[in-house]
matplotlib code that plots the C-alpha trace (Angstrom):
import matplotlib.pyplot as plt

x = [100.0, 96.8, 93.8, 91.2, 90.8, 87.3, 88.2, 89.5, 86.7, 84.0, 85.5, 86.1, 82.8, 80.9, 82.3, 82.2, 78.5, 77.7, 79.3, 77.5, 74.0, 74.6, 75.4, 72.3, 70.1, 71.6, 70.9, 67.3, 67.1, 66.6, 68.9, 72.2, 71.7, 68.9, 71.6, 73.9, 71.1, 70.4, 74.2, 74.0, 71.0, 72.9, 76.0, 74.1, 73.3, 69.6, 70.5, 72.5, 76.1, 78.8, 78.2, 80.2, 81.3, 78.4, 80.4, 83.2, 80.8, 79.1, 82.5, 83.4, 80.1, 80.7, 83.9, 81.6, 79.3, 82.4, 83.8, 80.4, 79.7, 83.3, 82.6, 79.4, 81.2, 83.7, 80.9, 79.4, 80.4, 79.3, 77.3, 75.4, 74.6, 73.5, 71.3, 68.9, 68.9, 65.5, 63.8, 66.2, 66.2, 62.4, 61.6, 63.7, 62.5, 58.8, 59.3, 61.2, 58.3, 55.7, 57.4, 58.1, 54.4, 53.4, 55.9, 54.7, 51.1, 52.0, 53.9, 50.8, 48.6, 51.1, 50.9, 54.4, 55.2, 56.0, 59.7, 59.4, 57.2, 59.8, 62.7, 60.7, 59.4, 62.8, 64.4, 61.7, 62.3, 65.9, 66.8, 69.9, 72.8, 74.1, 70.7, 69.8, 73.1, 73.2, 69.8, 70.8, 74.0, 72.4, 70.0, 72.6, 70.8, 73.5, 74.5, 70.9, 68.7, 66.8, 70.1, 71.2, 67.9, 68.1, 71.7, 70.9, 67.9, 70.1, 72.6, 69.9, 68.6, 72.1, 72.6, 69.2, 70.1, 73.5, 71.5, 69.1, 71.9, 73.3, 69.9, 68.3, 70.3, 69.3, 65.7, 65.8, 67.2, 64.6, 61.7, 63.0, 63.5, 67.2, 68.2, 69.4, 70.5, 74.1, 76.7, 74.4, 75.1, 78.5, 77.1, 75.9, 76.6, 79.1, 82.0, 81.9, 78.1, 78.6, 81.5, 79.6, 76.3, 74.5, 70.8, 69.0, 69.2, 72.9, 73.5, 71.7, 73.7, 76.9, 76.1, 75.4, 78.5, 80.7, 79.1, 79.6, 83.3, 83.9, 82.4, 84.4, 87.6, 87.0, 86.1, 89.0, 91.8, 90.7, 90.1, 93.8, 95.5, 93.6, 94.0, 97.6, 98.4, 96.8, 98.8, 102.1, 101.6, 100.6, 103.9, 105.8, 104.6, 103.7, 100.2, 100.4, 101.0, 98.3, 95.7, 96.9, 96.6, 93.0, 92.0, 93.9, 92.1, 88.7, 89.0, 91.1, 88.7, 85.7, 87.3, 88.5, 85.1, 83.4, 86.0, 86.7, 83.4, 80.7, 79.8, 78.9, 81.5, 79.4, 79.0, 82.8, 83.6, 81.2, 82.8, 86.3, 85.1, 83.4, 86.6, 88.7, 86.3, 87.9, 91.1, 91.8, 92.8, 89.3, 88.4, 91.4, 90.7, 87.2, 88.6, 91.2, 88.7, 85.9, 87.0, 87.1, 83.8, 82.1, 83.6, 82.7, 79.3, 78.6, 79.7, 77.2, 74.3, 75.8, 76.0, 72.3, 71.3, 73.1, 70.8, 67.6, 65.7, 63.5, 61.1, 60.1, 57.9, 56.1, 56.0, 54.9, 53.5, 50.9, 53.2, 55.9, 53.6, 52.5, 56.1, 56.9, 53.8, 55.1, 58.5, 57.5, 54.1, 53.7, 57.2, 57.2, 53.8, 55.0, 58.1, 56.0, 53.6, 56.4, 58.3, 55.1, 54.3, 57.7, 56.6, 58.7, 57.4, 55.7, 58.7, 61.0, 58.6, 58.3, 62.1, 62.7, 59.9, 61.1, 64.7, 63.5, 61.3, 63.7, 65.7, 69.2, 72.3, 71.2, 68.0, 70.0, 72.1, 69.0, 67.3, 70.4, 70.7, 67.0, 67.2, 70.3, 68.7, 65.5, 63.5, 62.6, 61.5, 63.5, 60.4, 60.7, 64.3, 63.2, 60.5, 63.0, 65.4, 62.7, 61.3, 64.8, 65.5, 62.1, 62.2, 65.7, 64.5, 61.4, 63.2, 64.1, 60.5, 59.4, 61.6, 60.2, 56.7, 57.1, 57.7, 54.2, 52.6, 54.1, 51.7, 48.6, 49.6, 50.5, 47.0, 45.4, 47.4, 47.3, 43.9, 45.2, 48.1, 51.0, 50.5, 52.2, 54.2, 55.6, 56.6, 58.6, 60.5, 64.3, 63.6, 62.1, 65.6, 65.5, 62.1, 63.8, 65.1, 61.6, 59.8, 59.0, 62.2, 62.0, 63.5, 66.1, 65.4, 69.1, 70.1, 73.5, 74.9, 77.4, 76.1, 78.6, 78.1, 79.6, 80.9, 83.7, 87.3, 87.6, 84.1, 84.4, 87.6, 85.9, 82.9, 85.1, 86.7, 83.3, 82.2, 85.4, 84.9, 81.2, 79.9, 76.4, 76.3, 74.3, 75.4, 73.9, 74.7, 73.2, 75.3, 73.2, 75.9, 77.2, 73.8, 73.2, 76.5, 75.8, 72.4, 73.9, 76.3, 73.4, 74.5, 71.6, 71.6, 69.5, 69.4, 69.7, 71.8, 72.6, 72.2, 68.5, 67.2, 64.7, 67.5, 69.4, 66.1, 65.6, 69.2, 68.1, 71.0, 69.2, 70.0, 73.3, 76.6, 78.8, 78.7, 81.5, 81.6, 83.7, 82.7, 85.3, 83.2, 83.9, 81.1, 78.5, 80.0, 79.7, 75.9, 75.6, 77.6, 75.3, 72.1, 73.5, 74.7, 71.3, 69.6, 72.0, 74.2, 76.3, 77.0, 80.6, 81.3, 84.4, 85.1, 87.7, 89.3, 92.0, 93.4, 93.9, 91.2, 88.7, 89.8, 89.1, 85.8, 84.5, 85.7, 84.1, 80.8, 80.9, 83.0, 84.8, 87.7, 88.8, 91.3, 93.4, 95.0, 98.3, 98.8, 98.1, 100.5, 103.2, 102.6, 103.0, 106.2, 107.6, 106.6, 108.3, 111.5, 111.6, 111.1, 114.2, 116.3, 115.0, 116.8, 115.2, 113.5, 114.5, 112.2, 109.7, 108.2, 104.5, 101.8, 99.1]
y = [102.1, 102.6, 103.9, 102.7, 99.0, 98.1, 94.4, 93.9, 95.9, 93.9, 90.5, 91.4, 93.2, 90.7, 87.7, 89.4, 90.4, 87.0, 85.3, 87.5, 87.1, 83.5, 82.7, 84.6, 82.7, 79.4, 80.3, 81.0, 77.6, 79.0, 78.3, 80.4, 81.5, 83.8, 85.5, 85.8, 87.5, 89.9, 90.7, 91.5, 93.8, 95.7, 96.0, 97.2, 100.6, 100.5, 100.7, 103.3, 102.7, 100.8, 100.2, 97.4, 97.4, 95.6, 94.8, 93.2, 91.3, 89.9, 88.7, 87.1, 85.4, 84.0, 82.3, 80.6, 79.4, 78.0, 76.2, 74.8, 73.4, 72.0, 70.2, 68.7, 67.6, 65.7, 63.5, 63.0, 60.8, 61.1, 57.9, 59.5, 62.5, 60.5, 58.3, 61.2, 62.8, 61.3, 63.4, 66.3, 67.5, 67.5, 68.3, 71.4, 72.6, 72.2, 73.8, 76.8, 77.3, 77.1, 79.6, 81.9, 81.9, 82.6, 85.5, 86.9, 86.7, 88.8, 91.2, 91.6, 92.3, 95.0, 96.6, 95.7, 94.7, 91.3, 91.9, 92.6, 89.6, 87.3, 88.5, 88.6, 85.0, 83.7, 85.2, 83.5, 80.1, 79.4, 78.2, 79.3, 77.0, 77.8, 77.5, 74.2, 72.5, 73.7, 72.3, 69.0, 68.8, 69.5, 66.7, 64.3, 64.0, 64.8, 61.2, 59.9, 59.5, 62.7, 64.6, 63.4, 64.5, 67.9, 68.5, 67.3, 69.6, 72.5, 71.9, 72.0, 75.3, 76.6, 75.8, 77.3, 80.6, 80.7, 80.5, 83.2, 85.6, 85.2, 85.6, 88.5, 91.2, 89.8, 89.5, 93.1, 94.3, 92.4, 93.7, 97.3, 97.3, 96.4, 99.0, 98.3, 100.8, 102.0, 100.0, 97.2, 94.8, 93.9, 92.5, 89.2, 89.2, 86.7, 88.2, 85.4, 85.9, 89.6, 89.3, 86.9, 88.7, 85.5, 85.4, 83.9, 80.4, 80.8, 82.1, 79.1, 76.7, 78.4, 78.3, 74.6, 74.0, 75.8, 73.8, 70.6, 71.5, 72.3, 69.0, 67.0, 68.7, 68.0, 64.3, 63.7, 65.9, 66.9, 63.2, 62.5, 65.8, 66.7, 63.3, 63.1, 66.6, 65.9, 62.7, 64.4, 67.1, 64.6, 62.8, 66.0, 65.6, 69.3, 69.8, 73.4, 72.7, 70.1, 72.5, 75.1, 72.6, 71.8, 75.5, 76.3, 73.5, 74.4, 78.2, 77.9, 75.5, 77.6, 80.8, 79.2, 77.7, 81.1, 83.0, 80.5, 78.6, 81.0, 78.4, 79.6, 79.6, 77.2, 74.7, 74.8, 74.2, 71.3, 69.5, 70.1, 68.4, 65.6, 64.8, 65.0, 62.6, 59.8, 60.3, 58.3, 61.6, 63.2, 62.6, 64.6, 67.3, 67.7, 68.1, 70.7, 72.9, 72.6, 75.6, 78.0, 76.6, 77.4, 80.8, 82.0, 80.4, 82.6, 85.7, 84.7, 85.1, 88.3, 89.7, 88.7, 90.5, 93.7, 93.9, 93.9, 97.1, 96.4, 99.2, 97.1, 95.1, 98.3, 100.0, 97.0, 94.4, 92.8, 92.5, 91.2, 88.5, 87.5, 87.2, 85.1, 82.9, 82.1, 81.2, 79.1, 77.8, 78.0, 76.8, 74.1, 72.7, 72.5, 70.5, 68.3, 67.2, 66.8, 64.4, 62.5, 62.2, 60.4, 57.7, 58.8, 58.4, 61.3, 61.8, 62.4, 64.8, 66.8, 67.0, 68.2, 70.8, 72.1, 72.4, 74.5, 76.8, 79.7, 81.9, 83.3, 84.3, 83.8, 85.7, 88.7, 88.5, 88.3, 91.2, 93.5, 92.6, 93.1, 96.6, 97.5, 96.4, 98.4, 95.2, 95.2, 98.2, 98.8, 97.8, 94.3, 94.1, 95.1, 92.4, 89.8, 90.8, 90.8, 87.5, 86.0, 87.1, 86.0, 82.7, 81.9, 82.8, 80.5, 77.6, 75.8, 76.1, 74.7, 71.6, 71.3, 71.5, 68.6, 66.2, 66.9, 67.0, 63.7, 61.2, 63.3, 63.7, 60.0, 59.1, 61.6, 60.5, 56.8, 56.5, 55.3, 53.1, 53.2, 51.5, 48.1, 49.4, 52.3, 50.1, 47.9, 50.7, 51.1, 54.5, 52.8, 52.8, 56.5, 56.6, 54.9, 58.3, 59.6, 56.4, 55.5, 54.0, 50.3, 49.6, 46.9, 43.7, 43.6, 44.1, 44.0, 44.9, 47.4, 50.4, 51.5, 55.1, 55.7, 53.1, 55.0, 54.1, 53.7, 52.3, 49.6, 48.3, 48.3, 46.5, 43.8, 43.2, 42.9, 40.4, 38.4, 38.0, 37.4, 40.4, 41.5, 45.0, 47.4, 50.4, 53.8, 55.3, 57.8, 57.5, 55.9, 53.7, 52.5, 51.6, 49.5, 47.7, 47.0, 45.5, 43.4, 42.0, 41.3, 43.9, 45.4, 49.1, 52.1, 54.9, 58.4, 60.9, 59.7, 63.2, 62.6, 61.1, 58.9, 57.2, 56.5, 55.2, 52.9, 51.5, 50.7, 52.6, 52.3, 48.5, 48.6, 47.5, 49.8, 52.8, 53.4, 56.8, 56.3, 59.7, 62.4, 65.3, 65.9, 68.5, 66.1, 63.3, 65.4, 65.8, 62.1, 61.3, 63.6, 61.9, 58.4, 59.0, 60.4, 57.3, 54.8, 56.1, 52.8, 52.4, 52.3, 55.1, 55.0, 57.9, 59.2, 62.6, 64.6, 66.9, 67.1, 69.7, 67.3, 64.5, 66.8, 68.0, 64.5, 63.2, 66.2, 65.3, 61.7, 59.6, 56.7, 56.6, 58.8, 57.6, 60.2, 59.1, 60.9, 59.6, 56.0, 56.3, 57.6, 54.7, 52.3, 53.9, 53.8, 50.2, 49.2, 51.1, 49.4, 46.1, 46.6, 46.3, 42.8, 39.8, 38.9, 35.5, 32.9, 32.4, 34.7, 37.6, 37.2, 39.2, 37.6]
z = [121.5, 119.5, 121.4, 118.9, 119.2, 117.8, 117.2, 120.7, 122.3, 120.3, 121.3, 125.0, 125.7, 123.7, 125.6, 129.0, 128.6, 127.2, 130.2, 132.7, 131.1, 130.1, 133.7, 134.9, 132.4, 133.5, 137.1, 136.2, 134.4, 131.0, 127.9, 128.1, 124.5, 125.8, 127.9, 124.9, 122.9, 125.7, 125.8, 122.1, 122.6, 125.3, 123.1, 120.1, 118.8, 119.9, 123.7, 125.6, 126.7, 124.8, 121.1, 119.6, 115.9, 114.2, 111.0, 113.0, 115.2, 112.1, 110.7, 114.0, 114.0, 110.5, 111.9, 114.5, 111.7, 109.8, 112.8, 113.8, 110.3, 110.2, 113.5, 112.1, 109.0, 111.2, 112.5, 109.0, 106.0, 102.4, 102.9, 105.7, 103.6, 100.6, 102.7, 103.4, 100.0, 99.1, 101.8, 102.4, 98.8, 98.0, 101.6, 101.8, 98.4, 99.2, 102.6, 101.1, 98.6, 101.3, 103.6, 100.6, 99.7, 103.3, 103.5, 100.1, 101.4, 104.4, 102.3, 100.1, 103.1, 104.2, 100.8, 99.5, 96.0, 94.4, 94.7, 98.4, 98.9, 97.2, 99.3, 102.5, 102.0, 101.1, 104.2, 106.4, 104.7, 105.8, 109.3, 111.2, 111.0, 114.5, 116.2, 114.5, 115.1, 118.7, 119.3, 117.8, 119.7, 123.0, 122.5, 121.1, 117.8, 115.3, 114.7, 114.5, 111.5, 112.6, 112.8, 109.4, 107.9, 109.6, 108.4, 104.9, 104.8, 106.1, 103.2, 100.6, 102.1, 102.1, 98.4, 97.6, 99.4, 97.5, 94.3, 95.5, 96.4, 92.9, 91.1, 93.1, 91.4, 88.0, 89.1, 90.4, 87.1, 85.1, 87.2, 87.1, 83.3, 83.5, 86.1, 89.6, 92.3, 91.6, 93.4, 94.5, 91.7, 92.9, 96.2, 94.7, 90.9, 89.5, 87.5, 84.9, 84.5, 84.1, 81.6, 79.3, 80.0, 80.9, 81.5, 84.4, 83.0, 82.4, 85.9, 87.4, 85.2, 86.1, 89.9, 89.8, 87.7, 90.3, 93.2, 91.3, 90.6, 94.2, 95.4, 92.7, 93.8, 97.4, 96.8, 94.3, 95.6, 99.1, 100.0, 99.5, 100.5, 103.7, 105.6, 104.4, 105.7, 109.0, 109.5, 108.4, 111.0, 113.7, 113.1, 114.0, 117.6, 117.9, 119.3, 118.5, 114.8, 114.7, 116.1, 113.6, 110.8, 111.7, 111.9, 108.7, 106.8, 108.1, 107.5, 104.3, 102.5, 103.6, 102.3, 99.1, 98.4, 98.8, 96.7, 94.0, 93.6, 95.0, 97.7, 101.1, 103.8, 105.9, 103.1, 102.3, 106.0, 106.2, 103.2, 104.8, 108.0, 106.1, 104.2, 107.3, 109.1, 107.0, 108.8, 112.0, 113.6, 113.1, 116.8, 117.9, 115.3, 116.8, 120.3, 119.2, 117.4, 120.1, 122.3, 119.4, 118.0, 121.3, 121.7, 118.2, 118.4, 121.4, 119.4, 116.7, 119.2, 120.5, 116.9, 116.3, 119.5, 118.3, 115.3, 117.3, 118.2, 121.2, 120.1, 117.1, 119.5, 120.5, 117.0, 114.9, 117.2, 114.8, 111.7, 114.0, 115.5, 112.0, 110.9, 114.0, 113.3, 109.7, 111.1, 114.1, 113.0, 109.3, 108.3, 111.0, 109.9, 106.3, 107.4, 109.7, 107.0, 104.5, 106.7, 107.5, 103.8, 103.3, 105.8, 108.8, 112.4, 114.2, 116.5, 113.6, 112.0, 115.2, 115.7, 112.2, 112.3, 115.7, 114.5, 111.5, 113.6, 113.5, 111.1, 111.3, 109.4, 105.8, 106.5, 107.6, 104.4, 102.2, 104.0, 103.6, 100.0, 99.4, 100.9, 99.0, 95.7, 96.4, 96.5, 100.2, 102.4, 105.6, 107.5, 106.1, 107.3, 110.8, 110.8, 109.7, 112.4, 115.0, 113.9, 114.0, 117.5, 118.9, 117.0, 118.4, 121.9, 121.5, 119.9, 123.2, 124.2, 120.9, 121.5, 125.0, 123.6, 121.2, 124.0, 125.3, 121.8, 120.6, 122.4, 121.5, 117.8, 117.5, 118.8, 116.4, 113.4, 113.9, 115.5, 118.9, 117.7, 115.3, 112.0, 111.6, 108.7, 110.7, 113.7, 111.3, 109.7, 110.2, 111.9, 114.8, 116.4, 116.3, 118.1, 121.1, 122.2, 122.9, 123.7, 127.3, 128.8, 129.7, 133.1, 133.3, 135.3, 136.4, 140.1, 141.8, 138.3, 136.8, 135.0, 132.3, 131.0, 127.6, 125.1, 123.3, 123.2, 127.0, 127.6, 125.0, 126.6, 130.0, 128.5, 127.0, 130.4, 132.1, 129.5, 130.0, 133.7, 133.3, 135.4, 134.6, 133.2, 131.0, 129.0, 128.8, 125.4, 123.0, 119.8, 117.1, 115.6, 118.9, 120.2, 117.1, 117.5, 121.2, 120.4, 117.7, 120.3, 122.7, 125.3, 127.2, 126.3, 127.5, 124.9, 126.3, 128.3, 131.8, 133.1, 132.7, 136.0, 134.1, 132.3, 135.5, 137.0, 134.0, 134.6, 138.2, 139.7, 143.1, 143.1, 141.1, 142.7, 140.6, 138.3, 135.8, 134.1, 130.9, 129.4, 129.0, 130.1, 133.8, 134.2, 132.8, 134.8, 138.0, 137.5, 137.0, 140.2, 142.3, 141.0, 141.3, 144.8, 145.8, 144.4, 145.9, 148.8, 148.8, 145.1, 144.1, 141.6, 139.3, 136.9, 134.5, 134.3, 132.4, 135.1, 138.9, 139.1, 137.5, 139.8, 142.8, 141.4, 140.9, 144.3, 146.0, 144.4, 145.6, 143.2, 145.1, 142.7, 139.7, 137.2, 135.4, 132.1, 132.5, 136.0, 135.0, 132.0, 134.4, 136.8, 133.9, 132.8, 136.3, 136.8, 133.5, 134.5, 137.9, 136.2, 134.1, 137.3, 137.8, 136.3, 133.0, 133.0, 130.4, 127.6, 126.0, 128.1, 128.6, 130.5, 132.6]

ax = plt.figure().add_subplot(projection="3d")
ax.plot(x, y, z, "-o")
ax.set_aspect("equal")
plt.show()
């Protein structure tokens, strides 16, 4: 039995510490990711006690990035991606240029050279995939116009950083008279470019050619092979094989994209998910990969925390604050004005700017490469790491702040009222998420929460019998469909007390929870019961434990899918013993 188990130790200690400090953070009503980062600091080499393997932690974190981007791809389509190209491509490019110039300016003030300024600025220009997507998912924005713009923006940044990683060794060699530190060139140089001795222009053309080849293969071959594979495995009836197929496709495509085409792991995983989204089994694929996504995303934050030296705050406070200012203020302001320049509402500009007010994994890679190439001093790497940690910690506060800033900014920008042209734009539906909720005039009605596969069937039944009801839903496409059908809909998350108030739960007759998340449903049950002690609450669950949990919190009835299926089977079996009626069998 081996005594040295760095991989097991890193995973176990990382998850245990993340759980402890995440629970403490949640208890203190601050985002759990703060606890995950603190866990990483304690497991890192800059604090006494256990020191986790930093290289292993970084690789485990990369798996989290892959699975997270794969999950986002499952909710995306090529049409969604192309619909935001007009703002995502120029917006991301201009924002990268603005942040790079700001970073280069700070580097010049600190007495660094042009090379250091270029690497430093680029590292500050790119947002963290995990942080951005987590923020969007927590606020249910992924499927909205704002979410699509943010993800499209992220993909353009991703491609730009892939290009930067390829070009930096060539730039370092050119600036140093053709010489680079021994052993550093293999980190990012392309073997084809090295073999044919391509110049900078040739490397750029080769990089874009490889990306185009990857996209073409995914759209032509992957579009047929991936859904077919998923359906073939589903027909075997093995849940274990299906789960394995989903993970193999996500990780395999990501790894192949990186090794064969020079595309980042995250971008490869995103395209795998986007192609898989065309399959009818995409919803099940998302459910099967969710637990691993969450676990490895936590390890990402732990690995980031491990890089941080708390003494940086004491040793270099002013440069660190300036770095943080570029990330949180400078970069965000650039994104804000870019989005406004494209005619989008203030709320959309604020959400995009807040989501980009942090840096992460690509920044670390660029910093390490810059140091290894002799382009960036170690002080620059420390500032990038410190800025990343602090910006990630502050990101939830930035999102909280935009809710207060939005009304003031709208008055300042529009002179007291929104322009008519903006009110009439298609993005107005997106603004509904942050607009003042309009209370319903219904009373003695049914409040239906969630309009997915289960909720839509319930809604059809309520329509058929003519019962008055309204729907609480936050999925962009579903909301649009409901409004087209004339169904009164309140946009938002029912966990929010204001949303329940707008639905007039206090005077409702019945509350139906058609959402699959029992923990979220439990919070809604508690708030609804407090607002209306006599309301009838009906919920759904997937296990006996969830049934008991919801009943303990105040649900009048909880329907468990497996139990109802069993009852249906038993009822059918018992019916077989009865004499068959003559004529066709019909159901009332």
